[in-house]
Legacy VTK file of the C-alpha trace (Angstrom):
# vtk DataFile Version 3.0
C-alpha trace
ASCII
DATASET POLYDATA
POINTS 641 float
29.851 -16.912 2.284
33.194 -15.485 1.223
32.001 -15.159 -2.331
29.010 -13.032 -1.264
31.186 -10.741 0.875
33.658 -10.264 -1.973
30.923 -8.772 -4.185
30.597 -5.905 -1.690
34.340 -5.416 -1.190
36.202 -2.216 -2.077
37.336 -3.675 -5.376
34.491 -6.152 -5.708
31.933 -6.702 -8.452
29.651 -3.824 -7.401
32.553 -1.360 -7.347
33.237 -2.117 -11.019
29.805 -0.847 -12.119
28.926 1.781 -9.477
31.085 4.923 -9.528
32.211 5.880 -6.031
31.008 2.627 -4.455
32.271 2.137 -0.911
31.779 -0.968 1.235
29.273 -0.836 4.102
29.625 -3.392 6.887
25.883 -3.500 7.497
25.158 -4.155 3.814
27.644 -7.025 3.722
26.230 -8.464 6.962
22.723 -8.416 5.532
23.775 -9.971 2.219
25.583 -12.745 4.092
22.534 -13.407 6.287
20.190 -13.469 3.267
22.550 -15.838 1.435
22.582 -18.173 4.454
18.780 -18.081 4.731
18.423 -18.927 1.032
20.899 -21.767 1.306
19.202 -23.259 4.385
15.568 -22.422 3.488
15.007 -20.280 6.580
12.828 -17.374 7.642
14.776 -14.149 8.220
13.578 -10.764 9.523
15.925 -7.814 8.926
15.531 -4.219 10.042
18.025 -2.329 7.905
18.351 1.334 8.819
18.148 3.987 6.106
21.354 4.014 4.072
22.217 0.363 4.698
21.761 -0.493 1.029
19.290 -3.294 1.707
18.099 -3.534 -1.913
21.488 -4.698 -3.197
21.947 -6.750 -0.017
19.064 -9.025 -1.014
19.354 -8.756 -4.806
22.924 -10.100 -4.917
22.210 -13.358 -3.029
18.866 -13.719 -4.855
20.645 -13.604 -8.220
23.535 -15.780 -7.048
21.283 -18.374 -5.439
19.668 -21.342 -7.155
15.976 -21.645 -7.939
13.316 -19.014 -8.501
12.939 -15.882 -6.398
9.955 -13.580 -5.949
10.691 -10.055 -4.738
7.679 -8.134 -3.477
7.727 -4.373 -2.886
5.340 -1.936 -1.233
4.103 -0.064 -4.300
4.068 -0.235 -8.093
6.476 2.733 -8.207
9.020 0.909 -6.037
8.417 -2.216 -8.083
9.317 -0.433 -11.320
12.330 1.277 -9.723
13.636 -2.072 -8.518
13.120 -3.749 -11.885
14.294 -0.984 -14.217
17.055 0.612 -12.107
18.459 -1.702 -9.407
18.192 -5.177 -10.947
20.094 -4.285 -14.157
22.977 -2.857 -12.097
23.334 -6.019 -10.011
22.999 -8.284 -13.055
25.709 -6.289 -14.782
28.006 -6.479 -11.733
27.572 -10.235 -11.387
27.597 -10.944 -15.118
24.322 -12.773 -14.490
22.249 -14.180 -17.329
19.282 -14.989 -15.124
15.930 -14.035 -16.600
13.933 -11.395 -14.761
10.291 -10.373 -15.103
8.061 -7.576 -13.854
4.547 -8.720 -13.010
1.665 -6.459 -12.021
-1.922 -7.150 -11.043
-4.453 -7.853 -13.784
-5.998 -4.379 -13.497
-2.747 -2.981 -14.928
-3.116 -4.813 -18.254
-5.410 -3.994 -21.163
-8.058 -6.645 -21.760
-8.713 -6.847 -25.514
-12.052 -8.542 -25.009
-13.295 -5.940 -22.519
-12.051 -3.214 -24.875
-14.114 -4.599 -27.753
-17.175 -4.973 -25.502
-16.775 -1.398 -24.285
-16.587 -0.195 -27.881
-20.099 -1.581 -28.425
-21.610 0.081 -25.343
-19.540 3.291 -25.155
-22.663 5.383 -25.690
-23.308 4.730 -21.987
-20.084 6.527 -21.015
-19.980 9.961 -19.473
-18.224 12.650 -21.548
-14.911 12.456 -19.632
-14.884 8.654 -19.714
-15.573 8.658 -23.449
-12.590 10.972 -23.997
-10.367 8.612 -21.961
-11.719 5.634 -23.903
-10.730 7.255 -27.204
-7.156 7.626 -25.938
-7.070 4.013 -24.765
-8.224 2.749 -28.187
-5.539 4.800 -29.927
-2.829 3.473 -27.574
-4.140 -0.104 -27.831
-3.266 -0.235 -31.523
0.453 0.254 -30.812
1.233 -1.242 -27.385
3.350 -4.367 -27.136
2.981 -5.054 -23.407
-0.585 -3.883 -22.775
0.634 -2.263 -19.534
-1.776 0.604 -18.795
1.103 2.391 -17.069
2.480 3.231 -20.534
-0.523 5.475 -21.145
0.537 8.739 -19.500
-2.287 10.845 -20.971
-4.918 9.499 -18.552
-4.762 9.625 -14.721
-3.906 6.540 -12.653
-7.488 6.398 -11.363
-9.151 7.105 -14.729
-12.815 6.083 -14.809
-12.310 4.184 -18.055
-9.827 1.665 -16.608
-12.420 -0.783 -15.142
-14.068 -0.926 -18.586
-10.893 -1.956 -20.435
-9.231 -4.220 -17.863
-10.400 -7.460 -16.306
-11.029 -8.598 -12.755
-10.961 -12.103 -11.342
-14.751 -11.967 -11.451
-15.260 -10.995 -15.100
-12.219 -12.664 -16.708
-13.319 -15.468 -19.050
-9.988 -17.304 -18.808
-9.334 -19.858 -21.534
-12.895 -19.387 -22.783
-12.070 -15.827 -23.826
-11.949 -15.308 -27.612
-8.817 -13.162 -27.148
-7.042 -15.592 -24.808
-4.161 -16.317 -27.194
-3.337 -12.597 -27.416
-4.020 -11.773 -23.751
-1.431 -9.378 -22.327
-1.907 -10.763 -18.826
-1.309 -14.315 -20.023
1.837 -13.169 -21.838
3.120 -11.373 -18.730
2.462 -14.431 -16.598
4.159 -16.628 -19.199
7.281 -14.473 -18.983
7.158 -14.756 -15.199
6.901 -18.549 -15.412
10.101 -18.595 -17.446
11.943 -16.064 -15.265
14.378 -16.757 -12.434
13.573 -13.543 -10.544
10.061 -12.055 -10.564
9.318 -8.582 -9.173
5.769 -8.087 -7.848
4.052 -5.867 -5.267
2.448 -6.844 -1.962
-1.143 -6.429 -3.166
-0.520 -8.739 -6.119
1.264 -11.296 -3.939
-1.548 -11.580 -1.411
-4.273 -11.395 -4.034
-2.618 -14.432 -5.585
-2.488 -16.250 -2.244
-6.194 -15.571 -1.733
-7.024 -16.891 -5.216
-4.941 -20.009 -4.672
-6.679 -20.589 -1.358
-10.144 -20.460 -2.932
-9.193 -22.722 -5.814
-9.490 -20.220 -8.663
-5.851 -20.542 -9.686
-2.770 -18.449 -9.093
-0.964 -15.676 -10.905
2.446 -15.799 -9.248
4.545 -18.868 -10.051
5.900 -21.066 -7.295
9.258 -19.884 -5.986
12.094 -21.152 -3.810
12.794 -17.759 -2.251
10.334 -14.988 -1.367
11.630 -11.570 -0.327
9.406 -8.814 1.058
10.839 -5.304 0.957
8.900 -2.667 2.951
7.702 -5.642 4.995
6.103 -3.426 7.656
3.144 -3.039 5.276
2.296 -6.671 4.711
0.262 -7.515 7.836
-2.509 -5.048 6.946
-2.468 -6.018 3.273
-2.604 -9.727 4.097
-5.564 -9.148 6.447
-7.461 -7.518 3.597
-6.941 -10.433 1.222
-7.483 -13.173 3.819
-10.935 -11.751 4.513
-14.023 -11.328 2.350
-15.970 -8.405 0.981
-19.283 -7.672 -0.674
-19.645 -4.548 -2.816
-22.806 -2.995 -4.197
-20.632 -1.883 -7.130
-20.404 -5.507 -8.284
-24.207 -5.595 -8.512
-24.299 -2.365 -10.539
-21.505 -3.605 -12.834
-23.274 -6.942 -13.361
-26.547 -5.175 -14.197
-24.713 -2.980 -16.722
-23.035 -6.020 -18.327
-26.376 -7.838 -18.551
-27.949 -4.811 -20.202
-25.105 -4.753 -22.729
-25.809 -8.387 -23.644
-29.565 -7.751 -23.789
-29.036 -4.879 -26.254
-26.663 -6.820 -28.505
-26.370 -10.607 -28.572
-29.071 -11.963 -26.218
-32.228 -9.983 -26.939
-34.513 -12.610 -25.395
-33.202 -12.255 -21.804
-35.619 -9.477 -20.886
-36.534 -11.162 -17.578
-32.851 -11.355 -16.605
-32.387 -7.678 -17.486
-35.445 -6.612 -15.468
-34.314 -8.578 -12.402
-30.780 -7.172 -12.685
-32.124 -3.611 -12.854
-34.304 -4.277 -9.795
-31.239 -5.607 -7.925
-29.199 -2.526 -8.870
-32.036 -0.280 -7.648
-32.181 -2.082 -4.289
-28.370 -1.803 -4.024
-28.720 1.964 -4.518
-31.396 2.092 -1.796
-29.104 0.113 0.507
-26.522 2.880 0.308
-28.990 5.228 2.035
-28.768 3.245 5.292
-25.148 4.340 5.717
-23.652 7.771 6.521
-23.855 10.224 3.635
-20.134 11.050 3.724
-17.440 8.534 2.844
-16.746 6.690 6.073
-15.748 3.445 7.759
-17.813 2.012 10.591
-18.942 -1.050 12.520
-21.334 -3.170 10.489
-22.771 -4.946 13.529
-24.408 -1.730 14.736
-26.340 -1.380 11.467
-27.204 -5.094 11.403
-29.385 -4.513 14.476
-31.456 -1.873 12.621
-34.801 -3.470 11.648
-35.177 -1.304 8.530
-31.710 -2.273 7.327
-32.414 -5.949 7.987
-35.548 -5.678 5.837
-33.576 -3.959 3.063
-30.873 -6.638 3.329
-33.552 -9.314 3.018
-34.920 -7.663 -0.164
-31.394 -7.497 -1.576
-30.706 -11.141 -0.761
-34.060 -12.316 -2.180
-33.586 -10.378 -5.436
-29.987 -11.589 -5.760
-31.234 -15.168 -5.359
-33.908 -14.529 -8.013
-31.340 -13.179 -10.463
-29.069 -16.183 -9.906
-32.079 -18.462 -10.519
-33.129 -16.834 -13.818
-29.516 -16.694 -14.997
-29.130 -20.421 -14.345
-31.738 -21.123 -17.031
-29.440 -19.567 -19.653
-26.163 -21.256 -18.632
-24.181 -22.406 -21.660
-25.617 -19.901 -24.120
-22.960 -17.223 -23.751
-19.591 -17.153 -21.967
-20.145 -13.597 -20.731
-23.466 -14.543 -19.178
-21.947 -17.665 -17.608
-19.284 -15.478 -16.042
-21.866 -13.055 -14.646
-23.711 -16.036 -13.154
-20.554 -17.298 -11.431
-19.635 -13.915 -9.925
-23.176 -13.425 -8.588
-23.164 -16.905 -7.024
-19.961 -15.916 -5.262
-21.435 -12.538 -4.268
-24.406 -14.361 -2.760
-22.076 -16.437 -0.567
-20.020 -13.401 0.435
-23.140 -11.433 1.384
-24.142 -14.213 3.754
-20.655 -14.368 5.318
-20.103 -10.626 5.829
-23.483 -10.213 7.556
-23.179 -13.187 9.924
-22.804 -11.593 13.366
-22.027 -14.961 14.989
-18.655 -15.406 13.287
-15.811 -15.212 15.811
-12.274 -13.897 15.367
-13.236 -11.385 12.674
-14.266 -7.761 12.316
-17.409 -6.949 10.341
-17.187 -3.385 9.047
-18.251 -1.171 6.173
-16.750 1.585 4.091
-18.657 3.942 1.853
-18.037 6.125 -1.170
-20.612 8.650 -2.403
-22.370 5.957 -4.482
-21.263 2.571 -3.169
-20.916 0.599 0.032
-18.512 -2.271 0.662
-19.144 -4.731 3.497
-16.000 -6.366 4.901
-15.138 -9.431 6.932
-11.522 -9.133 8.101
-9.673 -11.627 10.331
-8.345 -10.061 13.543
-5.178 -12.137 13.328
-3.381 -13.601 10.325
-0.700 -15.342 12.401
-2.019 -18.913 12.136
-2.911 -18.674 8.462
0.355 -17.033 7.449
2.392 -19.447 9.551
0.825 -22.283 7.563
1.837 -20.568 4.335
5.478 -19.954 5.318
6.027 -23.458 6.672
4.497 -25.465 3.820
6.242 -26.048 1.489
9.667 -25.432 3.008
11.348 -22.473 1.321
13.105 -19.204 2.119
11.208 -16.159 3.405
12.971 -12.809 3.850
11.235 -9.829 5.504
13.045 -6.497 5.477
12.298 -2.835 6.104
13.830 0.179 7.795
10.956 0.046 10.323
10.140 -3.349 11.834
11.377 -3.084 15.420
9.346 -1.732 18.335
11.012 -1.073 21.697
14.279 -2.498 20.320
12.780 -5.872 19.434
11.055 -7.862 16.670
8.448 -9.527 18.904
5.538 -7.428 17.630
6.204 -8.133 13.942
7.056 -11.816 14.408
3.991 -12.491 16.564
1.697 -10.547 14.238
2.887 -12.540 11.201
3.092 -15.934 12.919
6.832 -16.202 12.273
7.697 -18.538 15.115
11.058 -19.789 13.814
12.418 -16.699 12.093
15.975 -15.546 12.610
16.350 -11.807 13.177
18.976 -9.218 12.336
19.056 -5.530 13.299
21.380 -3.273 11.323
21.832 0.351 12.273
21.985 3.102 9.684
25.539 4.132 8.727
24.540 7.806 8.953
26.038 10.044 11.632
22.688 11.184 13.009
24.200 13.018 15.983
25.987 15.447 13.680
23.613 15.346 10.734
20.288 15.901 12.481
18.485 17.406 15.446
15.237 16.257 17.064
13.167 18.967 18.714
10.096 18.486 20.901
9.294 22.149 21.692
8.568 23.372 25.227
5.086 24.513 26.275
3.045 22.493 23.797
-0.697 22.217 24.492
-2.258 18.762 24.618
-2.822 17.384 21.086
-6.615 17.603 21.466
-6.509 21.203 22.785
-8.099 23.802 20.475
-4.913 25.891 20.855
-2.913 23.237 18.989
-3.678 24.723 15.575
-2.260 28.113 16.576
0.811 26.407 18.029
1.415 24.433 14.833
0.997 27.598 12.788
3.538 29.482 14.925
6.084 26.639 14.952
5.658 26.034 11.221
6.211 29.690 10.386
9.418 29.813 12.450
10.768 26.673 10.784
9.816 27.787 7.268
11.472 31.161 7.839
14.665 29.578 9.189
14.898 26.964 6.412
13.655 29.371 3.715
11.066 26.811 2.686
12.452 23.314 2.126
10.061 21.826 4.727
7.740 18.838 4.897
4.824 19.402 7.292
3.319 15.971 7.991
-0.090 15.630 9.644
-2.084 12.796 11.156
-5.437 14.182 9.981
-6.766 15.837 6.850
-8.692 18.343 8.971
-5.567 19.712 10.664
-3.744 19.690 7.323
-6.452 21.868 5.744
-6.624 24.245 8.720
-2.870 24.830 8.921
-2.547 25.152 5.141
-5.270 27.806 5.051
-3.725 29.719 7.949
-0.206 29.570 6.505
-1.450 30.909 3.168
-2.444 34.135 4.946
0.918 34.613 6.667
3.729 33.524 4.319
4.655 33.991 0.675
6.264 30.578 0.139
4.517 28.286 -2.330
2.363 25.814 -0.386
1.989 22.397 -1.972
-0.974 20.656 -0.368
-1.790 16.964 -0.691
-5.028 16.413 -2.583
-4.645 19.335 -4.982
-2.862 17.173 -7.594
-1.078 13.810 -7.848
1.638 12.766 -5.408
4.321 12.805 -8.116
3.248 16.210 -9.411
3.514 17.641 -5.885
7.009 16.192 -5.449
8.110 17.519 -8.850
6.871 21.008 -7.944
8.541 20.816 -4.552
11.925 19.936 -6.077
11.552 22.630 -8.750
10.852 25.438 -6.254
13.570 25.677 -3.591
11.400 27.815 -1.297
8.266 25.677 -1.393
6.656 23.856 1.547
4.871 20.516 1.272
1.890 19.760 3.538
0.690 16.165 3.548
-0.798 13.249 5.450
-0.254 9.472 5.326
0.713 9.090 1.664
3.902 11.095 2.196
4.991 9.491 5.473
6.788 6.752 3.543
8.120 5.943 0.070
9.322 9.526 -0.486
13.034 10.073 -1.133
14.101 13.752 -1.216
17.837 14.254 -0.721
20.307 17.057 -0.143
19.292 20.595 0.738
15.922 20.192 -0.993
14.611 19.006 2.385
15.990 20.526 5.583
13.095 20.149 8.003
10.318 17.659 8.734
7.552 18.649 11.151
5.149 16.022 12.506
2.041 17.409 14.182
1.504 14.608 16.716
2.125 10.941 17.460
0.399 8.945 14.695
-1.992 6.777 16.673
-4.647 5.269 14.422
-8.069 6.879 14.550
-10.079 5.457 17.474
-13.095 5.444 15.133
-11.486 2.842 12.851
-13.750 -0.237 13.134
-10.962 -2.752 12.509
-8.804 -1.161 15.213
-11.751 -1.212 17.625
-12.259 -4.916 16.956
-8.557 -5.663 17.536
-8.637 -3.706 20.812
-11.699 -5.638 21.999
-10.080 -8.929 20.989
-6.851 -8.099 22.864
-8.838 -7.209 25.969
-10.743 -10.505 25.801
-7.395 -12.322 25.714
-6.236 -10.451 28.809
-3.676 -8.291 26.986
-3.055 -4.580 27.339
-4.678 -3.379 24.111
-2.782 -0.089 24.091
0.647 -1.696 24.415
-0.205 -4.680 22.225
-2.191 -3.045 19.403
-2.128 0.751 19.309
1.394 1.627 20.421
3.415 -0.668 18.095
1.507 0.541 15.041
2.083 4.187 15.974
5.805 3.620 16.644
6.366 2.123 13.193
4.406 4.923 11.508
6.409 7.585 13.365
9.663 5.908 12.332
8.508 6.047 8.716
7.655 9.745 8.906
10.919 10.601 10.651
12.775 8.627 7.992
11.932 11.229 5.342
14.556 13.630 6.767
17.982 11.978 6.397
18.346 9.970 3.192
22.132 9.904 2.605
25.501 10.685 4.201
25.412 14.345 3.141
21.908 15.203 4.342
21.394 17.454 7.343
18.217 18.710 8.940
15.783 19.094 11.817
12.923 16.835 12.887
10.262 18.592 14.973
7.526 16.576 16.687
4.837 18.764 18.257
3.553 16.262 20.803
4.364 16.714 24.504
3.445 13.067 25.197
6.917 12.128 23.936
8.328 13.537 27.164
5.341 13.510 29.548
4.146 9.904 29.142
6.037 6.736 30.042
5.356 5.267 26.606
7.115 8.277 25.070
10.387 6.526 25.896
9.440 3.698 23.530
8.894 6.172 20.683
12.150 7.991 21.419
14.205 4.801 21.638
12.873 3.748 18.249
13.977 6.964 16.514
17.492 7.524 15.093
20.054 8.873 17.633
19.763 12.549 16.657
20.816 15.404 18.930
17.821 16.353 21.046
16.467 19.647 22.311
13.285 21.154 23.755
14.340 24.639 22.640
12.800 25.560 19.280
15.266 28.431 18.877
18.151 25.939 18.802
16.387 24.039 16.017
15.795 27.212 13.984
19.403 28.292 14.568
20.605 24.932 13.241
18.428 25.415 10.141
19.653 28.977 9.613
23.259 27.761 9.649
22.426 25.043 7.125
20.981 27.647 4.765
23.846 30.104 5.330
26.924 28.619 7.075
28.295 32.142 7.626
25.520 32.988 10.085
LINES 1 642
641 0 1 2 3 4 5 6 7 8 9 10 11 12 13 14 15 16 17 18 19 20 21 22 23 24 25 26 27 28 29 30 31 32 33 34 35 36 37 38 39 40 41 42 43 44 45 46 47 48 49 50 51 52 53 54 55 56 57 58 59 60 61 62 63 64 65 66 67 68 69 70 71 72 73 74 75 76 77 78 79 80 81 82 83 84 85 86 87 88 89 90 91 92 93 94 95 96 97 98 99 100 101 102 103 104 105 106 107 108 109 110 111 112 113 114 115 116 117 118 119 120 121 122 123 124 125 126 127 128 129 130 131 132 133 134 135 136 137 138 139 140 141 142 143 144 145 146 147 148 149 150 151 152 153 154 155 156 157 158 159 160 161 162 163 164 165 166 167 168 169 170 171 172 173 174 175 176 177 178 179 180 181 182 183 184 185 186 187 188 189 190 191 192 193 194 195 196 197 198 199 200 201 202 203 204 205 206 207 208 209 210 211 212 213 214 215 216 217 218 219 220 221 222 223 224 225 226 227 228 229 230 231 232 233 234 235 236 237 238 239 240 241 242 243 244 245 246 247 248 249 250 251 252 253 254 255 256 257 258 259 260 261 262 263 264 265 266 267 268 269 270 271 272 273 274 275 276 277 278 279 280 281 282 283 284 285 286 287 288 289 290 291 292 293 294 295 296 297 298 299 300 301 302 303 304 305 306 307 308 309 310 311 312 313 314 315 316 317 318 319 320 321 322 323 324 325 326 327 328 329 330 331 332 333 334 335 336 337 338 339 340 341 342 343 344 345 346 347 348 349 350 351 352 353 354 355 356 357 358 359 360 361 362 363 364 365 366 367 368 369 370 371 372 373 374 375 376 377 378 379 380 381 382 383 384 385 386 387 388 389 390 391 392 393 394 395 396 397 398 399 400 401 402 403 404 405 406 407 408 409 410 411 412 413 414 415 416 417 418 419 420 421 422 423 424 425 426 427 428 429 430 431 432 433 434 435 436 437 438 439 440 441 442 443 444 445 446 447 448 449 450 451 452 453 454 455 456 457 458 459 460 461 462 463 464 465 466 467 468 469 470 471 472 473 474 475 476 477 478 479 480 481 482 483 484 485 486 487 488 489 490 491 492 493 494 495 496 497 498 499 500 501 502 503 504 505 506 507 508 509 510 511 512 513 514 515 516 517 518 519 520 521 522 523 524 525 526 527 528 529 530 531 532 533 534 535 536 537 538 539 540 541 542 543 544 545 546 547 548 549 550 551 552 553 554 555 556 557 558 559 560 561 562 563 564 565 566 567 568 569 570 571 572 573 574 575 576 577 578 579 580 581 582 583 584 585 586 587 588 589 590 591 592 593 594 595 596 597 598 599 600 601 602 603 604 605 606 607 608 609 610 611 612 613 614 615 616 617 618 619 620 621 622 623 624 625 626 627 628 629 630 631 632 633 634 635 636 637 638 639 640
């Protein structure tokens, strides 16, 4: 224990490589607790307030401990930051020779076989996709890692990516002619040899799901598993512990069959015809769902006789395609793979449309062309508890936002962590002097039509006082659009609105223009780190309760009620508290930051549950007087005022 603490001392190992390093008691406490958990193979939950230095607090014991460690982060951006920036610093400080590896999901790596197949059928590409494909081919001739992230000339969501990367469904594995040169296999090989592997939550739980179904696993076994941004993992785990059926898979399979029919297997005309019929029925199936992109309860549609008939046609044609494909098994590896994914799709279709299954939510989500049917478990506690207890190893869960109402009960119960130790570490920031929380007087109810005018007025006062330098965070895209349009008519500041370009491009523009204002929804409530006087004010339009129309939330509420629990206190409130803490956390990012947090929701002071929200926020000075908040901002901009 002493050795761990000495690393964080004033003249310790970290101080030798980090200019201006100063010890933080909370950071040392966390590192000591993580070290103990690793040594004793325990479960540990840590809420580490902003500024604690939690990244180094788990990296040091992970590198000093024995055995392999997996570190999972919330996003690919955080994953790369951890691997390329933080890990090298700690390794340097400790003089560690441990091997480290960065591992992403398979969709991040170029598939040479898919690339060559796409080259044959690229005449089917749209003009934009063909242009992207040309850039991919040029890059493919020089890349060493095959990481698509290297290719900056195409967007992250480029249409060409599914054509040049593999999925679990279409990967040929060891049967692939390019297996020996597979970038994914190489990346996994490096991870197998590494002592510390950095992944992201989606990859981690995708791997667990694959292991559970017997297809294999991507992430190597580890002695220690550390989740940073752990508040995200319950929802991500639910997604991967469930099942889904997508009409896109049917369209993709039909396209792949057509490619084989045109090139290497010209005698499979019957297979091609059946596949085209299936794709046509899948297109028709989309018409049963709302025209706009939406999520909804699947059970309601499953009682529609016309939909049931369409579902029957889809199922019958899918069975026919599987039958005619079976005749050709062994002739071509690509065709064998298509057969296997359609057999699995057939099973998933049956599961996600079975209204008698208990303990799950059946729901759908649509895009303009596709529909995905989901089966999602309402609770992951039992399943995840089985994972964390067998085999015995160390599990660390940390985030700045895990506690609700000053306790860990919600997170621990949700994740099935029955034996976890807990540790709460307050932020070292002086919030009382650095920040002010304002809930303005005379706010209309959040649902009142006058709310838009109120938000416009409050926003204009804050923007004027701070001379820009504001984040305006909204709980709905509709309110975001309305306020953005209204502000554009009243102020000259540059308005940077989510959805007009990429998240990073918006942040870059915001930093570049000192008088700009950023308007955003969920994507900017967390994982955004703007420091100093670039950000002086964060406005939140209302308490971030999840949409009551969300089908998964509705199912969880119904389930809680069946079990005799207060669904609001047990389901809706904890989720909203954690989201609000994340949004509020954008304001103060280091010891020098100062600013104002304004929450335009009177329920914080008028409802009993408002006390739970307030007790979960940092201990800022509080006021109901907006003029005091604007005065504070004015003094930050010009201390002479």
